[in-house]
N, C-alpha and C positions, 0 to 999 in steps of 0.2 A: 504494499500500499503507500502512496508517495504520502507525502506531508501534509500536502492539502486534504487527502481523504481522510488522514487519519485526525486532522484537527475537523473538520467537518462531523465525524462521528463523535468526538467529544463534545462537541458543541450540542449534537441532537440530544446526546445521552444528558447532559447539563439541562435543556430546555425540557425534557420530557420528566427529569426529577425535579425541576422548579416548578412545572405544572401542576403535579400531584400534590406538591407541597403547599402550594397558591391556594388551590381548590380545597382542601383538608383544613388550611391553618389560617387562611385570611380572608377569603371569599364569602361574603354575607355575614350576617350576624349569629346564627347559630352554629355550634359546631357537634361535632360527634364526640360521643363518653371516650372511644380510644380510638387510636388508628386502626386497631384490629374490624371495629364495628365500620370504620370508614371505608376498609378494604371490602366489609362484606357487601354493604348497603348503599355504596356510592360510584360503583363501577369505574375505578381509577383510572383504568387501561384506556377509559376514552376522554380521559381530562387534557392531553396533549392536544388532540383534535379540537375538543368544546373549546379549550383556551383561544384558540385562533377566534372562532366566533364569537367571543365574548369582548373580544380585541375590536371588533369589527362591527360589533351591534350597534344602532343609533342611540343616541342617548335618552329618547324620550322610553325606551325598551328595555335600560338597563337597571331597573329596580324586580323586585322579587313578584310585584304584581303589579299589572299594568290595566288602563283603562281600555274596554274593548271598543270604544268608539274609535281609536287607533286603527283599527282593521276595517276596511270596505265590505259592507255585504253582512254585517254581524248583525245590525238592524233590520234586515230580513227575518234573519232566525228567532230573533225578541219579538218579531212582528206576529210570528205564525207560531210562536210554541205552544198554541192550546194544539193544534195539527199535530205540531212534532210528538207532542205527549200521547196523544191517542194511538200513536202507531205504536210508539213505546209500550205505552201500558198493553195493548193489545199481544205483545214479545211475551211479557209477563205471566197475562192471565192465560197464555198456551204454554206457558213453563219450560218457554227455551232458554231462558237465563240457569235452569237449571240442569238443563242438558247440557250445555255447554260447558260447564265446569265440573261434569262428571269424568271421571278418569276412564281414556281410552275413547272418547268422544272426538270427532273433528276439530273441534276449535280449544279443546281441552291445553293441548302444546305450545303455550305462548311463552315466549323465552323472557320476552320484558314484563310480563305479569302474573307469572305461573305460582310467587309465592301468595299471592292474594286469596285465592280459592280457598284456602284453608280459614280463612275470615270470614267465609261467607259470600264476600266479594264477586261478582260475574260482569260480564260484558257481552255486547253483540257489535259487531263492527258493522259498520254501512260501508266504506272505504278505506283505502289506505294507499298512498302515495301512488295514484296513479290508476291503481285498479279499484271498480265498482265490485263488491260482492253481488254474484246473484240471487244469493238469499234475500240482502238487502232490497236488491230490486224487484222482486216477488213479494215480499211482505212488508216492507214501507216505502213504497213509489213516490210518495208526496216527501218526505223527510229527502230522501236523494234527490229528487228534481230541487229542492231550495237548495241542497248544499250544494248543485252543481252551477248555483248562481252565486255563490261565493267564491272570490278567485283565491283568497286567503287559505282555505284549508285546504289540506293535504292529506288527510287522513279524520275519519269521524266513527263513531261508537255510542254507543248507548250504554251508561255503566250504572248500576244497582250496588248498593252499600244497605244490607239488611239492619233493622234496629240491634242495637248492642255491638257493632262489629267498629273493628279498629285498625286500621293500616298503621303499622309502626315508620318510625322515622326512616325517612330512605330518600334518594335520588333517583331520577332517571338518568339512563345512561348517554343518549343522544340529545347534541344543544342545536340542532338544525333546525327545530321550528320552537312554537312556546304553546301552552295547554290552554284551552279554552274551554269553559263548562258553562252551562245554560241549565237553569232548575226547570224540572218538568214535574216531577210529583216530590217535593219535599216536608220535613217537619216545621218549615220556615220558623226554623228555632238556631239560636247559636248552638244548643245542644249537636245540634248537627253540624258540622265546619269542617274547614281544611285550613291548616296552618301553614303557611310555606316562609321560611326564614322567619319565625316569629310574628309575620303578620296574619291574622285570622279573619277567614273569609266564610260566613255561614250561607249555606244557599237556599235560596227563596226561588218560589214558581214564578219564571217569567226572568226572571235576571239572569245577569250573566257576569264575568270576570274573567281575566287572562291571567297568567302567572307563568313564572320562567321554572319548569320541572324540573331541573338540573339543581336547584338549590334544594337543601334538604326540605322535607315536607311530612306531615303525617293528616291523617282523616279517622273524623271520630263521629261516632253517630249512635249516642246516649240517649235517643227520643226511643218511642215504642213504634215508629212508623218508618218502614223502608224509605229511603233516598233514591232516585233515578233522576239521572241527568244526562244530557246532551255533551259528550266530550269531545272535542277536535286539537287536532294537531294543526296551528295556524301558522304562517310565513315568519318566520323572525326577522324584525326589521336590520337590515344590514346595510353597509356601504358597498361601494361598486367592487373591492376586492373581497370582501366578506362573501357577496353573493356566486362569485366564481368558483372560492373554494368551497362554497356549500352545494354546487352543480353535482360533486364529484359525493358530497356528505349523504346527500338524496338517496343515494346509489344505495345507499347501506341500508336506509331504513327501507326503503323498497322491497329488496329479500326478506324483510321480515316478516311478509305480510302471512297472517294466519285466518284459515277458515272459521266460518260459524258452523258451516252443515257440509257433506261431501260434496255437494254440489258446489261450492268454491273452491278458488285456487288457492295456492300452497306455495309461501315463496320457499328458495333454496335454505336460507338460517332455520326458517321453521321447519322444513322438512328434516334436516340435518338433527334439530332439537328432538322433534318425534322419535326419528331412529335412535338417537342415545337414551331416549329415557328410560329402557330400560334399565341399562346401566347405570343410569342418577339412582333409580330405585332400590339396586343392589347395595350400592353405596351407602345408601339409607338404613338400611336393616343391617350392614357391615355396623355404621356407627351406633346402633343401636344395641348390638352385640359385643364391639369389640372397638373403644372409641379411641385406644391409642392406635390400633392397627389403621383404623380410617385417618387420623391424623397424619400418620406417616405417609398413606397412599396419597391422601390430598396434598401434602408438602412435595411429596416427589413428582407429581403431574404437574404441581404450577412451577415447578424447579425447571422441567423437562420443556415447558411451553416457554418459560422467559430466555432459555439457552437456545431455544429453535427460532425466539423472536431476535436475538442477537445475532445469531449466526448467517439468519436472513439479511440482518442490515450489514454484516459483514463482507457476506458475498455482493451483495448489490454495490457496496463501494468499491471492492474489487473488479466487478464489473465496469463501475464508472471510470475506474483507473485505466482499465485496459483500452476502454473507449477513446478516452483521452488522449493514451500513449499513442495508439494508433491512428488518430488523426492529426498528432506533431507529426508523427513520420510521413503521414500523406503529405504535410504542407513542405515538409523537407524536401521532397522528392520533385515536387511542383517545379 
């Protein structure tokens, strides 16, 4: 490796380390109780990519909670919220939220939301980063038609949180978008709320808000009524440089497409997660029976993944070296 490549490799390593530490120690107001909790709850592997988007986010969208008025078309959703509620309620009455959170169902293998099922939470996708679900077109045609008129919406789903449920402190992995919530059937009470980096927002029927889901946040429903909302991923307001980078980042989200029912498409990431799920269940069984062996296996797996990643980076820089060196020789012979 040339001196230039070695320098670039060191600088990249320093940036990755600095971005992980920044998100853990300095971004926002709320801190995880330990670095171990941060590793488990905040997807630090995405911190280097996310920090590039934080740097290029426009000033009005750099707060944990953002007014929905900044996103064109959301007023259309607010205006027609009773119609949207009607279709969401029909799904619930048909028992589809329970079907989706049943192990083995088409919609169960969801990498981003998999841990919420044990809390009673469930969802029904309407669209996801360029793909509209066939089941949504069939069962929620009016809501889908409204969403298609809102250019800022990248993905959408109905989200159900039952009475007494709680989603513990966590951060979502990808900063390519912000999260939009519109209350449909709610307790209309502060007992049912989401707290984003210390900012409390209670869901109210027909009212909406937007927040940055990569900040630490948690949700509780301490009421005796379920909470049903429309949840969307909306465009993060970015400057020109951020929008160019985000074009590549959005492709990652597209591959995480999760079906509701067998008739829907499945993204590559979701298909891989579904294929690996039996191994995950065996790992959890090992954790219950032999906790030390589970921890050792987990440490070996994580270490192997890190070494593979570092090896890939070194290989990439060696190829870059060869390319630059070959280019130099060509120029010398011209």
